[in-house]
C-alpha positions as CSV (number, residue, x, y, z in Angstrom):
1,X,41.3,-12.8,-97.1
2,X,38.6,-15.6,-97.1
3,X,39.7,-19.2,-97.7
4,X,37.7,-20.8,-100.5
5,X,35.3,-23.4,-99.0
6,X,36.3,-27.0,-99.6
7,X,33.9,-29.2,-101.7
8,X,34.5,-32.0,-99.2
9,X,33.1,-32.4,-95.7
10,X,35.4,-33.0,-92.7
11,X,34.3,-36.7,-92.6
12,X,35.1,-37.2,-96.3
13,X,38.6,-35.8,-95.8
14,X,39.3,-38.4,-93.0
15,X,41.0,-41.7,-94.1
16,X,38.3,-44.1,-95.2
17,X,38.1,-47.9,-94.9
18,X,38.7,-49.3,-98.4
19,X,35.8,-51.5,-99.6
20,X,36.9,-54.5,-101.7
21,X,34.2,-55.8,-104.0
22,X,34.0,-59.5,-104.0
23,X,33.4,-60.7,-107.5
24,X,31.3,-63.8,-108.0
25,X,32.5,-65.7,-111.0
26,X,30.0,-67.8,-112.8
27,X,30.8,-71.5,-112.9
28,X,30.2,-74.1,-115.6
29,X,28.5,-77.1,-114.0
30,X,29.1,-80.7,-115.2
31,X,26.0,-82.7,-114.1
32,X,25.7,-86.5,-114.2
33,X,22.2,-88.2,-114.1
34,X,22.4,-91.9,-113.6
35,X,19.5,-94.3,-114.3
36,X,17.5,-95.0,-111.2
37,X,18.0,-98.5,-109.9
38,X,15.7,-98.6,-106.9
39,X,12.8,-101.0,-107.1
40,X,10.0,-99.6,-109.3
41,X,11.5,-96.1,-109.4
42,X,10.7,-94.6,-112.8
43,X,11.2,-90.9,-112.2
44,X,14.1,-88.8,-113.6
45,X,15.5,-85.6,-112.1
46,X,15.5,-83.4,-115.2
47,X,13.2,-83.3,-118.2
48,X,14.6,-82.5,-121.7
49,X,13.3,-78.9,-121.4
50,X,15.3,-78.5,-118.1
51,X,18.4,-79.9,-119.8
52,X,17.9,-77.4,-122.7
53,X,17.8,-74.5,-120.1
54,X,21.0,-75.7,-118.4
55,X,23.0,-76.3,-121.6
56,X,21.9,-72.9,-122.9
57,X,23.7,-71.4,-119.9
58,X,26.9,-73.3,-120.9
59,X,26.5,-76.2,-118.4
60,X,27.2,-79.9,-119.4
61,X,24.7,-82.7,-118.7
62,X,25.7,-86.4,-119.0
63,X,22.8,-88.8,-118.8
64,X,23.0,-92.6,-118.6
65,X,21.2,-94.2,-121.6
66,X,17.5,-94.9,-120.9
67,X,17.5,-92.9,-117.7
68,X,14.2,-91.2,-118.7
69,X,12.4,-94.1,-120.3
70,X,10.3,-94.8,-117.2
71,X,9.0,-91.2,-117.4
72,X,8.4,-91.5,-121.2
73,X,11.5,-89.4,-122.2
74,X,13.8,-90.9,-124.9
75,X,17.5,-90.6,-125.2
76,X,16.9,-88.7,-128.5
77,X,14.9,-86.0,-126.7
78,X,17.7,-85.5,-124.2
79,X,20.3,-85.5,-127.0
80,X,18.4,-82.9,-128.9
81,X,18.2,-80.8,-125.7
82,X,22.0,-80.7,-125.6
83,X,22.7,-83.6,-123.2
84,X,25.5,-86.2,-123.7
85,X,24.3,-89.8,-123.6
86,X,26.4,-92.7,-122.3
87,X,26.0,-96.4,-121.5
88,X,28.9,-96.2,-119.0
89,X,27.4,-96.0,-115.5
90,X,30.8,-95.3,-113.9
91,X,31.4,-92.4,-116.3
92,X,28.1,-90.8,-115.1
93,X,29.0,-91.3,-111.4
94,X,32.4,-89.7,-112.2
95,X,30.8,-86.3,-112.8
96,X,31.5,-83.5,-110.3
97,X,27.7,-83.1,-109.6
98,X,25.5,-86.2,-109.3
99,X,21.7,-85.7,-109.6
100,X,19.4,-88.5,-108.4
101,X,15.8,-89.0,-107.3
102,X,16.6,-91.9,-104.8
103,X,19.7,-91.8,-102.7
104,X,22.5,-93.8,-104.3
105,X,23.1,-97.3,-102.9
106,X,26.4,-98.2,-101.1
107,X,27.5,-100.0,-104.3
108,X,26.8,-96.8,-106.4
109,X,28.7,-94.7,-103.9
110,X,31.8,-96.7,-104.7
111,X,31.7,-95.3,-108.2
112,X,31.5,-91.6,-107.0
113,X,34.8,-89.6,-107.1
114,X,36.0,-87.9,-103.9
115,X,34.8,-84.3,-103.4
116,X,31.7,-84.9,-105.6
117,X,28.5,-82.9,-105.0
118,X,25.5,-85.2,-104.5
119,X,21.9,-83.9,-104.8
120,X,19.2,-86.5,-104.2
121,X,16.6,-87.5,-101.7
122,X,18.0,-88.6,-98.3
123,X,15.2,-90.8,-97.1
124,X,16.6,-90.9,-93.6
125,X,14.4,-93.8,-92.4
126,X,15.7,-96.2,-95.0
127,X,19.4,-95.3,-94.5
128,X,22.2,-97.1,-92.7
129,X,25.2,-95.8,-90.7
130,X,27.5,-97.3,-93.5
131,X,25.9,-94.9,-96.0
132,X,27.1,-91.8,-94.1
133,X,30.5,-93.4,-93.3
134,X,31.0,-93.9,-97.1
135,X,30.1,-90.2,-97.7
136,X,32.6,-89.1,-95.1
137,X,35.3,-91.3,-96.6
138,X,34.8,-89.8,-100.0
139,X,34.6,-86.2,-98.6
140,X,31.3,-85.7,-100.4
141,X,29.1,-82.6,-100.2
142,X,25.5,-83.8,-100.1
143,X,22.1,-82.1,-100.3
144,X,18.8,-83.8,-99.5
145,X,16.2,-82.2,-101.7
146,X,13.4,-82.9,-99.2
147,X,15.1,-80.6,-96.7
148,X,15.5,-77.6,-99.1
149,X,13.4,-74.7,-98.0
150,X,12.0,-71.9,-100.2
151,X,11.7,-68.2,-99.3
152,X,8.4,-68.8,-97.4
153,X,10.1,-71.5,-95.2
154,X,8.1,-74.3,-96.9
155,X,9.7,-77.5,-98.3
156,X,9.0,-77.3,-102.1
157,X,10.0,-80.9,-103.0
158,X,8.0,-82.4,-100.2
159,X,4.9,-80.3,-101.0
160,X,5.1,-81.1,-104.7
161,X,5.3,-84.8,-104.2
162,X,2.6,-84.6,-101.5
163,X,0.3,-82.8,-104.0
164,X,0.8,-85.7,-106.4
165,X,0.3,-88.4,-103.7
166,X,-2.9,-86.7,-102.5
167,X,-4.4,-86.4,-105.9
168,X,-3.3,-89.9,-106.9
169,X,-4.9,-91.4,-103.8
170,X,-8.3,-90.4,-105.0
171,X,-7.6,-91.5,-108.6
172,X,-6.4,-94.9,-107.3
173,X,-9.4,-95.3,-105.1
174,X,-11.7,-94.5,-108.0
175,X,-9.9,-97.2,-110.1
176,X,-10.1,-99.8,-107.3
177,X,-13.9,-99.3,-107.0
178,X,-14.5,-100.4,-110.5
179,X,-15.9,-103.9,-111.2
180,X,-13.0,-104.6,-113.6
181,X,-10.7,-105.4,-110.6
182,X,-13.3,-106.8,-108.2
183,X,-14.3,-103.5,-106.6
184,X,-17.7,-102.5,-105.4
185,X,-18.7,-101.0,-108.7
186,X,-19.2,-97.5,-107.5
187,X,-18.1,-94.5,-109.5
188,X,-17.1,-91.0,-108.4
189,X,-18.7,-88.4,-110.5
190,X,-21.8,-87.0,-108.8
191,X,-24.3,-88.7,-111.1
192,X,-27.8,-87.3,-110.9
193,X,-30.1,-89.4,-108.7
194,X,-27.2,-91.5,-107.3
195,X,-25.9,-90.9,-103.8
196,X,-22.4,-89.6,-103.8
197,X,-19.4,-91.8,-102.8
198,X,-18.4,-91.2,-99.2
199,X,-14.7,-90.4,-98.7
200,X,-13.0,-90.0,-95.3
201,X,-9.5,-88.3,-95.2
202,X,-7.4,-88.6,-92.1
203,X,-4.8,-85.9,-92.0
204,X,-5.3,-82.3,-93.2
205,X,-1.7,-81.6,-94.5
206,X,-0.8,-81.2,-98.1
207,X,-1.7,-84.8,-99.0
208,X,-5.1,-84.4,-97.3
209,X,-5.8,-81.1,-98.9
210,X,-5.1,-82.3,-102.5
211,X,-7.0,-85.6,-101.8
212,X,-10.0,-83.5,-100.6
213,X,-9.8,-81.2,-103.6
214,X,-9.8,-84.1,-106.0
215,X,-12.5,-86.0,-104.3
216,X,-14.8,-82.9,-104.1
217,X,-14.0,-82.2,-107.8
218,X,-15.3,-85.7,-108.6
219,X,-18.5,-85.1,-106.7
220,X,-17.7,-87.2,-103.6
221,X,-19.0,-86.4,-100.1
222,X,-15.8,-85.7,-98.1
223,X,-15.1,-85.8,-94.4
224,X,-11.7,-84.7,-93.1
225,X,-10.2,-85.6,-89.7
226,X,-7.2,-84.0,-88.0
227,X,-6.3,-82.9,-84.5
228,X,-5.0,-79.5,-85.7
229,X,-7.8,-77.0,-86.0
230,X,-5.5,-74.7,-87.8
231,X,-4.8,-77.3,-90.5
232,X,-8.5,-78.0,-90.9
233,X,-9.2,-74.3,-91.2
234,X,-6.5,-73.9,-93.9
235,X,-7.7,-76.9,-95.8
236,X,-11.3,-75.5,-96.0
237,X,-9.9,-72.2,-97.1
238,X,-7.7,-73.7,-99.8
239,X,-10.4,-76.1,-101.1
240,X,-12.7,-73.1,-101.3
241,X,-15.9,-74.6,-99.9
242,X,-17.3,-75.8,-96.6
243,X,-16.5,-79.4,-95.7
244,X,-17.3,-81.8,-92.9
245,X,-14.2,-81.4,-90.6
246,X,-13.6,-82.9,-87.2
247,X,-10.8,-83.6,-84.7
248,X,-9.9,-87.2,-84.4
249,X,-12.5,-88.4,-81.9
250,X,-13.1,-92.2,-81.9
251,X,-16.9,-91.9,-81.8
252,X,-17.1,-89.5,-84.8
253,X,-14.3,-91.4,-86.7
254,X,-15.9,-94.8,-86.2
255,X,-19.3,-93.5,-87.4
256,X,-17.7,-92.0,-90.5
257,X,-15.6,-95.2,-91.2
258,X,-18.8,-97.4,-91.0
259,X,-20.5,-95.4,-93.7
260,X,-17.6,-94.5,-96.1
261,X,-16.6,-96.2,-99.3
262,X,-13.0,-94.9,-99.3
263,X,-10.7,-93.8,-96.5
264,X,-7.3,-92.1,-97.1
265,X,-4.7,-92.1,-94.4
266,X,-2.2,-89.2,-94.6
267,X,-0.9,-88.7,-91.0
268,X,2.8,-88.2,-90.5
269,X,4.7,-88.8,-87.2
270,X,8.1,-87.8,-86.0
271,X,9.6,-91.3,-86.3
272,X,6.6,-93.4,-87.2
273,X,3.0,-92.6,-88.3
274,X,0.6,-92.9,-85.4
275,X,-1.9,-95.8,-85.7
276,X,-5.2,-93.9,-86.0
277,X,-7.5,-96.8,-87.2
278,X,-7.4,-100.0,-85.2
279,X,-8.1,-103.5,-86.5
280,X,-11.5,-103.4,-84.7
281,X,-12.4,-100.2,-86.6
282,X,-11.4,-101.8,-89.9
283,X,-13.6,-104.9,-89.1
284,X,-16.6,-102.6,-88.8
285,X,-16.1,-101.0,-92.2
286,X,-18.3,-101.9,-95.2
287,X,-17.3,-104.9,-97.3
288,X,-15.6,-103.8,-100.5
289,X,-14.6,-100.4,-99.0
290,X,-11.1,-99.2,-99.7
291,X,-8.2,-98.0,-97.6
292,X,-5.4,-96.0,-99.2
293,X,-2.6,-95.7,-96.7
294,X,-0.4,-92.8,-98.0
295,X,1.6,-92.9,-94.7
296,X,2.8,-96.5,-95.3
297,X,6.4,-95.3,-95.9
298,X,6.4,-94.3,-92.2
299,X,4.7,-97.5,-90.9
300,X,1.1,-96.6,-91.9
301,X,-1.8,-95.1,-89.8
302,X,-4.0,-98.2,-90.1
303,X,-3.2,-101.2,-87.9
304,X,-4.1,-103.6,-90.7
305,X,-1.9,-101.9,-93.4
306,X,1.0,-103.8,-95.1
307,X,3.5,-102.6,-97.6
308,X,2.6,-103.6,-101.2
309,X,4.1,-102.9,-104.6
310,X,3.0,-101.3,-107.9
311,X,2.8,-104.8,-109.4
312,X,0.7,-106.2,-106.6
313,X,-0.8,-103.1,-105.0
314,X,-3.7,-104.5,-102.9
315,X,-4.4,-107.0,-100.2
316,X,-7.9,-107.7,-98.8
317,X,-8.4,-108.0,-95.0
318,X,-11.7,-108.2,-93.2
319,X,-13.5,-107.6,-96.5
320,X,-11.7,-104.3,-96.9
321,X,-9.3,-103.6,-99.8
322,X,-6.0,-102.2,-98.6
323,X,-3.6,-100.2,-100.9
324,X,-0.1,-99.8,-99.3
325,X,2.3,-98.8,-102.0
326,X,5.0,-96.5,-100.4
327,X,6.1,-94.7,-103.6
328,X,2.8,-93.5,-105.0
329,X,4.3,-90.5,-107.1
330,X,6.3,-93.1,-109.1
331,X,3.0,-94.5,-110.5
332,X,2.7,-91.1,-112.3
333,X,6.4,-90.9,-113.3
334,X,6.1,-88.2,-115.9
335,X,4.1,-85.7,-113.8
336,X,6.4,-86.4,-110.8
337,X,9.5,-85.9,-113.0
338,X,8.3,-82.6,-114.3
339,X,7.5,-81.5,-110.7
340,X,10.9,-82.5,-109.4
341,X,12.7,-81.0,-112.5
342,X,10.9,-77.7,-111.8
343,X,12.4,-77.6,-108.3
344,X,15.9,-78.7,-109.3
345,X,16.4,-76.5,-112.4
346,X,16.4,-73.0,-110.7
347,X,18.7,-74.3,-108.0
348,X,21.2,-75.6,-110.5
349,X,21.1,-72.4,-112.5
350,X,21.6,-70.5,-109.2
351,X,24.6,-72.7,-108.3
352,X,26.1,-71.9,-111.7
353,X,25.5,-68.2,-111.3
354,X,27.0,-68.1,-107.8
355,X,30.2,-69.9,-109.1
356,X,29.6,-73.2,-107.4
357,X,27.9,-74.9,-104.4
358,X,30.1,-73.1,-101.8
359,X,28.8,-69.6,-102.7
360,X,25.2,-70.8,-103.5
361,X,24.9,-72.4,-100.0
362,X,26.6,-69.3,-98.4
363,X,24.0,-66.9,-99.9
364,X,20.9,-69.1,-99.9
365,X,19.7,-70.2,-96.4
366,X,17.0,-72.5,-97.9
367,X,19.6,-74.5,-99.9
368,X,21.9,-74.5,-96.8
369,X,19.1,-76.2,-94.9
370,X,19.2,-79.1,-97.4
371,X,22.9,-79.6,-96.9
372,X,23.6,-82.6,-94.6
373,X,27.2,-83.4,-95.6
374,X,29.9,-80.8,-96.4
375,X,33.3,-82.1,-97.6
376,X,32.8,-85.3,-95.7
377,X,31.7,-83.6,-92.5
378,X,28.1,-84.4,-91.2
379,X,26.2,-81.1,-90.7
380,X,22.7,-82.4,-90.0
381,X,21.6,-82.6,-86.3
382,X,18.7,-84.9,-87.2
383,X,20.9,-87.4,-89.0
384,X,23.4,-87.2,-86.2
385,X,20.7,-87.9,-83.6
386,X,19.2,-90.7,-85.6
387,X,22.4,-92.6,-86.1
388,X,24.3,-91.5,-83.0
389,X,27.0,-89.7,-85.1
390,X,28.9,-86.5,-84.4
391,X,28.2,-83.4,-86.5
392,X,29.4,-79.8,-87.0
393,X,27.2,-76.7,-87.4
394,X,27.3,-75.7,-91.1
395,X,27.4,-72.0,-90.1
396,X,30.8,-72.6,-88.5
397,X,32.1,-74.3,-91.7
398,X,30.8,-71.8,-94.2
399,X,31.4,-68.2,-93.1
């Protein structure tokens, strides 16, 4: 008599390993946004629209009074978007998640509760060893937004602010050339019958690309110098038209500098920007020409550059006007704030969806790349090397 065939295969009848589904519980975030206290810092991390998106998902946002004033956002706009407003700075710093543009000062760190999550810029070159010791003492988890990577491996915050700095450099140069503030009286604009303004850009990264794009758009004659042929090729492709490009050869650069009306320096270095333009080269430039040193926050790529402020942005040396303000995006605080907010908001919503920073960092490699402190343990090799501190690999701490 035939046995009825089994509906199961032999493999299915064998004992199977039980799979346990790990449920990710959504978390409700409580975010504090203090007023920026750094000199001439007017940006704010979240716009009212971003706050409305967060509060719509059930998150709480506590903002210090007048935190958005520098970027033309009123307390009333934030309040209508669902934020809570307070005059108590300590209360804001007491939130479980702190969101800032500039890194908090040592004094501000004292107001932060233990085990807080801090999301801000790190600005490694301006920090002290004491800053990291204070973070360790408070067992803080900290993310530097300039180190966050996106899916393409790029750094969205750095690129966004570089786009603003590059575009702003051309607008500032155009402003400085006007007679109103003692400039040469030239105007960008490709006026019929008038020779175009000559603009030299040193550095073909994001700043250089957006400076070139803006200068070309205003009808200037643009020359770009960089030692990377790949970067020069990418810049030409992205600008969408042929440009004069060259590697940084003294003979070609000197010739271009003698003829130019504006030169924009946007060369980054590992620890300090390399000095590309010497004092002798500056002395040979036309009287009334303009230097915009976007690299000034890393020492500058002109030997004659000096750090200036938004209140007193220029100095004149050898008849050449020098602009050396390190925080150019803050001059356009509203645009910069919207740009930063666009980067922060999806990450905050993601942290909420994942049930907190732990899971978000576990599942997002780009966000993990921005993590430099985890429960008071330094996890960044670059910070450790810079300040001679010990660190732990984040992958060994978060499994």
